[in-house]
N, C-alpha and C positions, 0 to 999 in steps of 0.2 A: 820811634815812630815809625811807620813803612804807609805810603802808598799801596793800597791793596787793587788785585786784578778785580774787575767789573766784570758782572754777566752781562751779555748783550741777548737780546730777543735774536732768534727763535730758543734758545738754553733752556729748556725743560725743568732747569731748578727754578726759574726764576719764576713757575708757577705752583710752587709749595708753598705751603701755610706756614706762619712761623709762629714760635710756640713763646709762651710768655717770659719774661725772665723772671727769677727766682732768688738769683744769687747777686750781690751787690760787692763787689770784690776787685783786689788790686786787676786779675785780668781781665774783668769789666771795662774797668779806666784806663787799659792800655787798649781796648779796643777801641773803646770811644775816642782816643787821639788818633787812631789810626782812621778813624771812618772821619774824622775834622780832617785830618790830611788829605784823604783819597778826592773827599768833597770840593777842598781848596785846589786841587789839583784839576779837576774836572772846569773846561770853559766853561764861565757863567753860570755854574752850578749853586743852587740853592737851596739843595737838599740832598739828602742820600738815604737810604734805608739799609739796614742790614743784610739783608737778604740781597740785594743787587750785589753783594761781595762774598756770598754764599755764607753766609751766619742766619741762620733761622730761627732767631731771636726776635723780640717786638720793641725795635731801636732803630728810632729815627734822629737825625741829626738836620736840622735849618738854619736858616738865615736870610730871612726874608729883608733883611737890612740889606742885602747884596743889590738889590734892584736900583736902578739907575733914579730912577722917581723917587722922590719920598712918601713912602706909604705907613700906614701905621702899622706896627709889629713890636715886636718881642725880642729882638736881636735875634744873637744867636743861641740856640735852644737843642738840648737832648732829651727826647721824649721818650720815657719809658713805657712800655706798656698802654700805650693811648687808646683813649674811649671819647667817642663823640658821642655828646650825653645828648644833644639838642642840637638843629639846624635850621636854618633860615634862610627862604628866598633862593634863588636858583639864576644861574647867570652862563653864558656859553663863554670860552677863554680858550686859548691857545696855548698848548702846552706841548715842553720835550720832555727828553729824560736821556739821561744817563747811559740804561739801557739799552735804548732805541735811537742809537746818535744821527742815525742820517734821517731821520721824519719829525715832526711835527702834528698835532693835531687838535680839534676841535674838539671841548670836552664840556659834560655840563655836569656845574658843581653848586654846592650851597655857596650862598654870599655870607654867612654869620651862621658860625660854630661855636659850641661851647664842648673845651676840651677835658678832659679827667686825665691826668697823666703822673708818672713818676719821674724824678729826677734821674741825677748817675749814684745818690746816694739812697734811693729809694724812697724818697719825702714825696708825699701826695700832692699835687698842686690843681687847680681848676683855672682855664683861662678862657678867655672871650676873644675870638679871632675872628677878624672881617677880609673881605677882599682878597688879595696876594696871599696875605698868610693862612687865610683859611684853604683857599684853593691848594697851598702848599701844602700844607699836612693833610688833607684829601689824599692831594696824590701820592704822599708817600705812605701813608697807611694804606690805599691801594696796595703796594708791594708786600706789606704783611699778610695780605691773604691772598697772594698769589694773581695780582691783577695789575696789566697796566692799562696807562692810558690807550692804546688799541683794543683794549676790551670795552671802553665806555666811549667809542666814537660817535661822535652826534650822528654823523652819515658816513657808512663808510666807502660810500662811493666819492663824495666828493670833499671830505673833513679831514683828509688826511694828505699832508704836503711834505714834499722832498725839502728839507734844510739844503740852503743855498750854500752857508759857509759854516765849518763845524771842523775845528782842530783837534787831531787825535790828539790826548793826553798821555802825560807819562803812564796814566793808570791801567792804559790799554795794553802796555809792554811788560808790567811785573807779572 
């Protein structure tokens, strides 16, 4: 396993759209393990998308259970080729990103989603998600389409905030 280098804004590669995963093999499994280790190395990270480390395939690794407050969630998950098939409600919330380490911002997201996805073996699943977990998945899915939370700010004038404390992780050095 390895900690991968995280691409940071304004790297133009972060705008690239990712392709669906078609081959579920040992190479994919090894990459998923590296993605997990990279996320775990990020300070307070709850999710990471393959494009953030320069692999332009539709792969996410999330863990909504990392939140200090107890929120309903499915725990650690590998989401491959995820698609939101239904969404409900909307709410403004503060988001941060490993690819935008110095800022956070207010973004509107759906409060409930229905997600169709595949797991690391290619098996299809459908999940109902709400609250923070739904926000997390929507945030990470944006990376698959070449978008950052900066592209969805509620207000560009006063919706972006300088992060007060953020320790650089080892992933920035590799």
